[in-house]
C-alpha positions in Angstrom: 2.1 30.5 1.4 3.1 27.4 2.9 4.2 23.5 2.5 3.0 20.9 3.7 2.1 17.5 3.8 -0.7 16.5 3.8 -2.1 14.0 6.7 -6.1 12.8 7.1 -8.8 13.3 3.9 -12.4 13.6 4.8 -14.4 14.1 1.6 -13.4 17.2 0.5 -11.2 18.5 3.9 -7.8 17.8 5.5 -5.8 18.1 7.4 -1.8 19.2 6.3 0.9 19.3 8.4 3.6 22.4 8.0 6.3 21.6 10.5 4.2 21.0 13.5 1.2 23.2 13.4 -1.9 21.0 11.7 -4.2 23.4 9.8 -6.9 22.5 8.6 -7.7 22.8 4.6 -10.3 23.1 2.1 -9.8 23.1 -2.0 -10.9 25.8 -4.3 -13.9 25.0 -5.8 -15.5 20.7 -6.2 -11.8 20.0 -6.7 -10.6 16.5 -5.7 -8.3 14.2 -6.1 -6.1 14.9 -3.4 -4.6 12.2 -0.9 -2.6 11.6 1.9 0.6 11.8 1.8 0.9 14.5 -0.7 3.0 17.7 -0.8 0.7 20.9 -1.3 1.0 24.9 -1.4 -1.6 26.1 1.2 -2.3 29.3 1.7 -3.7 30.4 5.4 -7.3 31.6 5.5 -8.2 32.4 9.4 -7.3 30.7 12.5 -5.5 27.0 11.9 -7.3 27.0 7.9 -6.1 27.4 4.7 -6.8 26.6 1.4 -4.8 23.6 -0.9 -3.2 25.5 -3.7 -1.3 23.8 -5.5 -0.4 19.7 -5.3 3.4 18.9 -5.5 4.6 16.5 -8.0 4.1 13.3 -6.5 7.0 10.3 -6.3 4.1 8.0 -7.1 0.4 7.4 -6.1 -1.5 3.5 -5.5 -5.1 3.0 -6.2 -7.4 0.1 -6.7 -10.1 0.4 -8.7 -13.5 -2.1 -9.3 -16.9 -1.6 -11.9 -17.9 0.6 -9.6 -15.1 3.3 -8.2 -11.7 4.2 -8.8 -10.0 5.3 -4.9 -6.7 6.5 -4.8 -4.9 6.5 -1.1 -1.5 7.3 -0.8 1.2 9.0 -2.9 4.8 9.3 -2.0 4.9 6.3 -1.0 8.9 4.1 -0.5 7.7 0.7 1.6 5.5 -1.4 1.7 4.9 -3.8 4.6 1.5 -5.9 3.8 0.8 -7.7 6.9 -0.6 -10.6 6.6 -1.4 -13.2 9.7 -0.9 -17.0 10.9 -4.4 -16.8 12.0 -7.1 -15.7 10.1 -6.0 -17.7 6.9 -4.3 -14.9 4.6 -5.3 -14.1 0.7 -3.0 -15.0 -1.8 -5.5 -13.4 -4.8 -5.3 -10.3 -2.6 -1.5 -10.6 -1.5 -0.5 -10.6 -4.9 -2.1 -7.9 -6.0 -0.9 -5.7 -3.9 2.6 -6.5 -5.4 1.8 -6.2 -8.4 0.4 -1.9 -7.0 3.5 -2.0 -5.4 5.9 -2.9 -8.1 4.1 -0.5 -10.4 4.6 2.5 -8.3 8.1 2.1 -7.9 8.1 0.8 -4.3 9.8 -1.3 -2.0 7.3 -4.4 -0.5 7.8 -6.4 2.3 5.6 -9.1 3.3 4.7 -8.9 7.8 4.0 -12.7 9.1 2.4 -11.2 12.6 1.0 -13.7 15.6 3.9 -16.3 14.5 3.7 -16.7 18.6 0.5 -19.5 16.8 3.0 -22.4 16.7 0.2 -24.7 15.2 -0.3 -22.5 12.3 3.1 -21.4 11.6 4.7 -23.6 9.0 1.5 -23.6 6.7 1.2 -19.8 6.6 5.2 -20.1 6.0 5.0 -22.1 3.0 3.0 -20.1 1.1 5.0 -17.0 1.3 7.7 -19.3 -0.4 6.8 -18.1 -3.9 7.2 -14.6 -2.4 10.5 -14.9 -0.9 11.3 -16.9 -4.6 11.0 -13.5 -5.8 13.0 -11.3 -3.1 10.3 -10.0 -0.9 11.9 -10.3 2.7 9.1 -11.7 4.4 9.8 -10.1 8.4 8.3 -12.7 10.5 6.8 -10.9 14.3 4.3 -11.5 16.8 2.4 -7.8 18.9 3.4 -10.2 22.3 7.6 -8.7 21.7 7.2 -5.4 20.8 10.3 -4.6 20.9 12.0 -7.8 18.5 8.7 -6.3 16.1 10.7 -2.2 16.5 14.3 -4.1 15.9 13.3 -5.6 12.5 10.6 -3.1 10.8 12.5 0.5 12.1 16.0 0.5 10.3 13.7 -0.7 7.1 12.0 2.2 7.0 13.7 4.7 9.2 14.3 8.4 7.2 11.7 6.5 4.2 7.6 6.9 3.9 6.0 3.8 4.7 2.2 1.8 4.3 0.4 -0.8 5.9 -1.2 -2.4 3.8 -3.2 -5.5 4.7 -6.6 -7.5 4.7 -8.9 -6.6 7.6 -8.0 -8.8 11.0 -4.7 -9.5 11.1 -3.0 -7.0 13.6 -2.7 -3.8 11.8 -3.6 -1.7 14.1 -2.3 -3.2 16.8 1.2 -3.1 14.2 1.0 0.7 14.8 0.1 1.2 18.6 3.4 -0.5 18.8 5.0 1.9 15.9 4.1 4.6 17.2 2.2 5.1 20.4 0.5 8.1 20.0 -1.4 7.0 17.2 -4.8 7.1 19.2 -3.6 9.8 20.5 -2.9 11.7 16.8 -6.1 10.6 14.3 -8.3 12.3 17.7 -6.5 14.8 17.1 -6.7 14.6 13.2 -10.7 14.2 13.8 -11.5 17.6 15.9 -8.8 19.3 12.7 -11.2 18.0 11.0 -14.6 18.3 13.2 -15.6 14.6 11.6 -15.9 13.8 15.9 -14.3 10.3 16.7 -12.9 8.0 14.5 -13.3 5.2 12.5 -11.2 3.0 10.2 -12.8 3.9 6.8 -9.3 6.4 7.0 -5.9 6.9 5.5 -3.5 8.5 8.5 -0.7 9.4 7.9 1.5 9.0 11.5 4.8 10.3 12.0 7.3 8.0 14.0 9.7 9.5 16.5 13.0 9.1 18.4 14.1 11.5 20.9 11.9 13.8 19.7 13.5 13.1 16.7 10.9 12.3 13.6 13.0 9.9 11.6 10.3 7.9 9.2 6.4 8.8 8.3 4.1 5.8 8.1 0.2 6.3 7.1 -2.5 3.3 7.9 -4.6 2.3 5.8 -8.0 0.8 6.1 -8.1 -3.5 5.6 -9.4 -4.4 1.7 -10.9 -7.1 1.6 -10.6 -6.6 -2.7 -7.9 -5.0 -5.0 -8.9 -4.7 -7.7 -6.4 -3.0 -10.3 -8.8 -1.4 -13.2 -6.5 1.1 -14.3 -3.4 -1.0 -15.2 -2.5 -1.9 -18.9 -0.8 -4.2 -20.1 2.1 -3.5 -20.3 1.9 -2.6 -16.7 0.4 -5.8 -15.7 3.1 -7.4 -16.7 5.4 -4.9 -14.8 3.4 -6.6 -11.8 5.2 -9.9 -11.6 8.9 -9.2 -12.5 9.6 -13.4 -12.6 7.9 -12.9 -16.4 11.1 -10.3 -17.5 14.1 -12.9 -18.3 11.1 -15.0 -20.4 9.6 -12.4 -22.0 12.6 -11.9 -23.5 12.2 -15.4 -26.0 8.9 -14.2 -27.0 8.2 -15.0 -30.4 6.1 -11.7 -30.8 6.4 -8.2 -29.9 2.7 -7.6 -28.5 2.8 -11.2 -26.8 0.3 -11.2 -24.3 1.5 -14.5 -22.2 -2.0 -16.2 -23.0 -2.7 -18.6 -25.3 -0.5 -17.5 -28.0 2.8 -19.5 -30.1 5.4 -19.3 -28.5 5.4 -17.6 -25.7 8.5 -17.4 -23.6 6.7 -16.9 -20.5 4.0 -19.8 -20.7 6.8 -21.4 -21.9 9.1 -20.9 -18.5 5.6 -21.7 -16.4 5.6 -25.8 -17.9 9.1 -25.9 -17.5 8.4 -24.8 -13.3 10.1 -21.8 -13.7 7.6 -19.4 -12.7 4.9 -20.6 -9.6 1.0 -22.0 -11.7 -0.2 -19.5 -8.8 1.1 -16.9 -9.2 0.2 -16.4 -13.3 -3.1 -18.1 -12.7 -3.4 -14.3 -10.6 -2.2 -13.0 -14.3 -4.7 -14.1 -16.1 -7.2 -13.1 -13.8 -6.2 -9.4 -13.7 -5.8 -10.0 -17.6 -9.6 -11.4 -17.8 -11.0 -8.8 -15.3 -9.7 -6.0 -17.6 -10.8 -7.3 -20.4 -14.2 -7.7 -19.5 -14.6 -4.4 -17.8 -12.9 -3.0 -21.2 -15.9 -4.3 -23.2 -18.2 -3.0 -20.7 
């Protein structure tokens, strides 16, 4: 029995890294639910083939879920690097939802503002991100045209940890990956060869090692760009956990089971009217609650 980590997945076929060796893995029967970042115990079954015998206890698990399906896409993550850009315009709704998911699973989030060399739109982008800085989320500005500066800013944040790159399409996420992991394309080809899936597409989640002087200093998970981020798997308590600015105000709620919508004596809506909670953030909270309520009725 060997212990490794899942670095790539395709259906019920996986690639696990055990030290410096890659193993093409499969599960018993139709067992699924394994994802990139999982630590597993595997038993060799042949030349570079192994069977996954056990998934070790997870620190956390990231999901996206909507009416159609629930998708888990990364496990055992410490840091969320949320990629935004000056152009094209990023979505505050998607950004807020990703932060809610991160806070629920105990991740430390950073917002990366890419393409700051496009000065014309940078001022507006910074202004839009101010509400997240007010929540103590650090915004890191960068440009892929200055790769050394980008590495100097990001690598100290993730050293010794597992980070995940997450963002909408066209924000420059792949370019940032290639700066942090120059051999990413080679690794991707290696993973695809092990899986027998041919050329790599951007529809998979992959885990890479970041090395310095031959030593692994961090792990970086690259996930596909997303255009929606459902949170139907969260209950009311978990949704509230994704809005840390509510925590002090909740102490003033009249009712212990207040949902912070239209209940009398709600500390959260009072804080909203007093300007202590950002209106856009509260509107996002209302949307998520409404979506989950509608899904529960169905």
